[in-house]
VOKOL-85245 format. One record per residue (C-alpha): x, y, z. Coordinates in steps of 0.02 Angstrom, whole numbers, padded with zeros to 5 digits, always signed. Example, Ala and Ser with C-alpha at 12.3 -4.5 7.8 and 13.67 -1.06 7.14 Angstrom:
! VOKOL-85245
+00615-00225+00390 +00684-00053+00357 
END
This chain:
! VOKOL-85245
-01681-01162+02678 -01597-01331+02686 -01717-01473+02727 -01695-01660+02755 -01835-01782+02713 -01849-01960+02776 -01889-02056+02617 -01924-02217+02712 -02089-02132+02757 -02211-02126+02611 -02275-01952+02655 -02102-01881+02683 -02041-01960+02522 -02177-01875+02420 -02141-01706+02501 -01954-01729+02480 -01965-01775+02297 -02078-01626+02263 -01958-01508+02352 -01808-01586+02263 -01891-01564+02093 -01924-01381+02133 -01745-01355+02193 -01675-01430+02032 -01785-01315+01928 -01715-01169+02029 -01536-01221+01986 -01499-01280+02163 -01417-01442+02221 -01498-01592+02304 -01430-01750+02386 -01512-01919+02359 -01471-02104+02375 -01411-02209+02228 -01370-02394+02214 -01188-02355+02257 -01178-02212+02384 -01263-02043+02403 -01250-01919+02261 -01257-01730+02248 -01357-01680+02095 -01392-01528+01988 -01481-01489+01825 -01368-01560+01690 -01423-01426+01567 -01384-01277+01680 -01201-01219+01682 -01243-01118+01837 -01310-01270+01929 -01163-01381+01877 -01041-01247+01935 -01129-01243+02103 -01113-01432+02116 -00926-01426+02080 -00900-01282+02202 -00997-01374+02337 -00880-01521+02320 -00722-01417+02299 -00692-01495+02128 -00627-01414+01968 -00696-01417+01792 -00563-01544+01744 -00667-01677+01834 -00839-01663+01751 -00980-01757+01834 -01071-01902+01751 -01254-01885+01703 -01385-02002+01775 -01537-02042+01669 -01708-02115+01714 -01727-02236+01568 -01625-02315+01431 -01717-02225+01290 -01638-02062+01351 -01474-02126+01280 -01503-02066+01103 -01560-01895+01160 -01396-01862+01252 -01265-01958+01152 -01221-01988+00971 -01121-02116+00871 -01175-02252+00992 -01102-02418+00936 -01197-02582+00937 -01078-02646+01071 -01112-02496+01184 -01299-02527+01165 -01275-02710+01211 -01191-02661+01375 -01323-02530+01416 -01463-02655+01384 -01375-02787+01489 -01322-02683+01640 -01443-02536+01654 -01508-02499+01778 -01351-02542+01872 -01168-02511+01904 -01105-02468+01729 -01056-02295+01666 -01030-02271+01478 -00924-02130+01408 -01001-02079+01241 -00994-01936+01117 -01115-01801+01177 -01253-01739+01063 -01177-01580+00990 -01346-01493+00983 -01369-01496+01172 -01343-01335+01269 -01246-01393+01421 -01077-01368+01504 -01021-01506+01621 -00838-01453+01622 -00692-01506+01516 -00774-01657+01434 -00690-01649+01263 -00859-01671+01181 -00908-01826+01277 -01029-01870+01416 -01028-02009+01546 -01201-02086+01565 -01276-02208+01691 -01448-02270+01742 -01449-02309+01930 -01539-02457+02007 -01619-02365+02154 -01804-02326+02178 -01782-02153+02255 -01655-02106+02122 -01768-02169+01984 -01918-02073+02052 -01818-01911+02062 -01744-01932+01888 -01917-01966+01816 -01974-01799+01888 -01821-01697+01840 -01745-01779+01688 -01556-01805+01671 -01452-01745+01818 -01268-01708+01836 -01218-01811+01988 -01061-01836+02091 -01031-01920+02258 -01104-01821+02403 -00943-01773+02490 -00809-01641+02491 -00662-01686+02380 -00536-01789+02478 -00664-01853+02603 -00755-02020+02606 -00916-02030+02504 -01072-02014+02610 -01173-02172+02640 -01320-02081+02720 -01396-01910+02690 -01343-01862+02867 -01161-01897+02824 -01179-01794+02666 -01254-01648+02763 -01105-01649+02882 -00991-01614+02734 -01098-01511+02615 -01207-01416+02740 -01304-01267+02669 -01234-01285+02493 -01374-01412+02462 -01558-01365+02464 -01635-01538+02491 -01569-01697+02571 -01667-01856+02535 -01629-01984+02670 -01658-02161+02609 -01555-02260+02733 -01382-02334+02717 -01311-02353+02542 -01267-02471+02470 -01408-02574+02543 -01365-02711+02667 -01288-02864+02585 -01224-02764+02436 -01038-02732+02413 -00987-02549+02411 -00915-02537+02237 -00912-02390+02116 -00985-02410+01944 -00875-02484+01809 -00830-02351+01682 -00815-02401+01499 -00751-02283+01365 -00863-02314+01214 -00801-02168+01108 -00680-02268+01001 -00688-02421+00889 -00650-02535+01038 -00734-02522+01207 -00611-02496+01350 -00632-02510+01538 -00560-02354+01619 -00615-02394+01797 -00650-02564+01873 -00806-02575+01979 -00972-02660+02007 -00979-02747+01837 -00831-02863+01810 -00733-02879+01648 -00794-03058+01632 -00974-02998+01643 -00942-02866+01510 -00861-02993+01395 -01011-03109+01408 -01101-02978+01302 -00956-02895+01209 -00806-03013+01201 -00690-02880+01131 -00699-02760+01279 -00523-02710+01332 -00485-02724+01517 -00405-02587+01621 -00230-02554+01553 -00249-02673+01404 -00208-02621+01227 -00248-02711+01064 -00109-02829+01013 -00028-02778+00849 -00042-02905+00710 +00115-03007+00684 +00199-02995+00512 +00150-03144+00405 +00331-03200+00376 +00372-03212+00561 +00354-03372+00661 +00197-03366+00769 +00229-03347+00954 +00170-03479+01076 -00004-03464+01145 -00104-03424+00989 -00264-03462+01083 -00241-03317+01206 -00354-03165+01194 -00288-03036+01071 -00246-02905+01202 -00092-02868+01303 -00063-02769+01461 +00007-02595+01445 +00179-02576+01523 +00116-02463+01660 -00071-02489+01682 -00164-02363+01790 -00227-02413+01961 -00403-02480+01975 -00480-02318+02035 -00383-02202+01921 -00518-02162+01795 -00434-01996+01763 -00268-02069+01709 -00348-02204+01604 -00466-02083+01520 -00322-01970+01474 -00232-02117+01396 -00382-02159+01287 -00429-01981+01242 -00588-01986+01347 -00627-01848+01473 -00563-01851+01650 -00725-01903+01735 -00760-01889+01920 -00674-02046+01987 -00738-02047+02165 -00818-02214+02213 -00998-02178+02182 -01087-02170+02015 
END
């Protein structure tokens, strides 16, 4: 039976989190608030649950959902070959609006879709989300809406779209919270030797470069070294990147990810 809990009430919040934890353990879907918009979540380690999540949204396996984690030390349990630069960004912007695409731990028994051996990880900056993740562990999460519709900014909006396909709705009020701009997370592909932005979002390129100066912006490629015998071009002090001829649009994480060899992650404006 589908139930909505008002998480602005302490008693309702406790009951809702308990029910949501039970639903996740039973391979069912739940909806909860994040620091961007509302997300629909399922057990990341259950192919059955992830399939239910994708079916609820009307989304195919070619758009695998990211995985939200409760704490930064979960990073090493879920990903491998994590570069020092990727760690710097995680330490600087988690919890918060940054998603990192990393190589998935090969020993893990999960199936998020066509990920090409990678996983997109994020730690959200939201109390209700953090409490739920602490109870359940990592969750596969996508925006709480049917594909092609606007992401839900309340649990009530999510229920209008997802209805009985979700067991528990945790209502935490409007998301993002008042005074916060409604931006998706910035997605950075950290699977190669250079970190690359594949979707612009809440964390700007300038903010990323404060911690990792070599991060490539959306549509940028490394500039090839000039042959030693050639005359240097003007502007030697410019950053050593150049724009691709046809950069993808800001929200086209799918196109950008394909260009870099990363998986086509869910690019809806949420997590």
